[in-house]
C-alpha positions in Angstrom: 18.4 4.6 -18.9 15.1 2.7 -18.4 14.4 1.1 -15.1 14.2 -2.7 -14.8 12.1 -3.2 -11.7 12.3 -7.0 -11.4 16.1 -7.0 -11.9 16.6 -4.0 -9.5 14.5 -5.7 -6.7 16.3 -9.0 -7.2 19.7 -7.3 -6.9 18.6 -5.3 -3.8 17.3 -8.5 -2.1 20.5 -10.3 -3.0 22.6 -7.4 -1.5 20.4 -7.6 1.7 21.2 -11.3 2.0 17.8 -12.7 1.0 17.6 -15.8 -1.2 14.5 -14.9 -3.2 12.8 -15.2 -6.6 10.9 -12.2 -8.1 7.9 -12.4 -10.4 6.6 -9.3 -12.2 2.9 -8.7 -13.0 1.3 -5.8 -14.8 -1.3 -3.7 -12.8 -3.6 -0.9 -13.9 -1.5 1.7 -12.3 2.0 0.2 -12.2 3.5 -3.2 -11.6 3.4 -5.8 -8.9 6.6 -7.5 -7.9 5.8 -10.8 -6.1 8.7 -12.1 -4.0 9.0 -15.8 -3.2 11.4 -16.5 -0.3 11.6 -18.9 2.6 12.4 -15.9 4.8 9.1 -14.0 4.2 8.5 -13.0 7.8 11.7 -11.1 8.1 11.1 -9.4 4.7 7.6 -8.4 5.7 8.5 -7.1 9.1 6.3 -6.0 11.9 2.9 -4.8 10.5 4.5 -4.8 7.0 6.9 -2.0 7.9 10.0 -3.7 6.4 8.1 -4.5 3.2 6.9 -0.9 3.0 10.4 0.4 3.5 11.7 -2.0 0.8 9.0 -0.8 -1.6 9.9 2.8 -0.9 13.6 2.3 -1.5 12.9 0.3 -4.7 10.7 3.0 -6.1 13.3 5.7 -5.3 15.9 3.7 -7.1 13.6 3.1 -10.1 12.7 6.8 -10.3 16.4 7.8 -10.2 17.0 5.5 -13.2 13.9 6.6 -15.1 11.6 9.5 -14.2 8.8 7.8 -16.2 9.2 4.4 -14.4 5.9 2.9 -13.3 5.2 2.7 -9.6 6.1 -0.7 -8.2 4.2 -2.5 -5.5 6.2 -5.2 -3.7 4.4 -8.2 -2.2 5.7 -11.2 -0.2 3.7 -14.3 0.4 0.4 -12.6 -0.5 0.8 -10.2 2.5 -0.2 -7.1 0.6 -3.2 -8.8 -1.1 -4.5 -9.9 2.3 -3.9 -6.5 3.9 -5.6 -4.8 1.0 -8.7 -7.0 1.4 -8.8 -6.3 5.1 -8.5 -2.5 4.5 -11.3 -2.6 1.8 -13.5 -4.5 4.3 -12.7 -2.0 7.0 -13.6 0.9 4.6 -16.9 -0.8 3.7 -17.8 -1.4 7.3 -17.1 2.2 8.2 -19.1 3.4 5.2 -22.0 1.2 6.4 -21.9 3.0 9.8 -21.9 6.4 8.1 -24.9 5.4 5.9 -26.8 3.9 8.9 -26.2 6.6 11.5 -25.2 9.6 9.5 -22.2 10.2 11.9 -18.6 10.9 11.0 -16.4 7.8 11.4 -12.6 8.1 12.0 -10.3 5.3 11.0 -7.0 4.8 12.8 -3.8 6.6 11.6 -2.2 4.8 8.7 0.4 5.1 6.0 -0.2 7.0 2.7 -0.2 3.6 0.9 -3.1 2.3 3.1 -5.0 5.5 3.0 -5.0 5.4 -0.8 -6.6 1.9 -0.7 -9.4 3.3 1.6 -10.0 6.3 -0.6 -10.0 4.1 -3.8 -12.4 1.6 -2.2 -15.0 4.4 -1.4 -14.5 6.7 -4.3 -17.6 5.5 -6.1 -19.9 5.6 -3.1 -22.2 8.6 -3.8 -23.1 9.0 -0.1 -19.6 9.0 1.4 -16.9 11.6 1.5 -13.4 10.6 2.6 -10.7 13.0 3.9 -7.2 12.4 5.2 -6.4 14.4 8.4 -3.1 14.8 10.2 -2.7 13.1 13.6 -1.0 15.2 16.2 2.4 13.9 17.3 2.8 11.6 14.4 3.7 11.8 10.7 0.7 9.6 9.9 -2.8 10.7 8.9 -6.2 9.2 9.8 -9.2 9.1 7.4 -12.5 10.7 8.2 -15.6 9.3 6.5 -18.7 11.5 6.5 -22.0 11.7 4.7 -22.0 13.6 1.5 -24.6 16.3 1.5 
């Protein structure tokens, strides 16, 4: 059975009691499901945690239906797009420090989703190497940026 991301998310939101509309857009490496709702703050949650959890549950459901299902990214009120821009800027600022001073720069602990954005933003910089490292006492990892020798 093939997965229907838009329909699955709409049903999930309905079951959770949200009155929402879902738009589906194709991305290079999956799909974007853009949720329109009057209750966006509750759906995003603190620091996007509820949104991340919703995205995780959706992707698990889709994968259960179809092992070949494309990865779905869920966004509400442009939250992910703004957060992505902020992370890319943070990565570029850190890279600038590494280039300028030649020191290792450590970014704060973040989710795998956010780390992937940082790694992607800097993958084409020939002078920077990025590495995810575990943070003691948490399940999160931080990113180290260092000069490439």
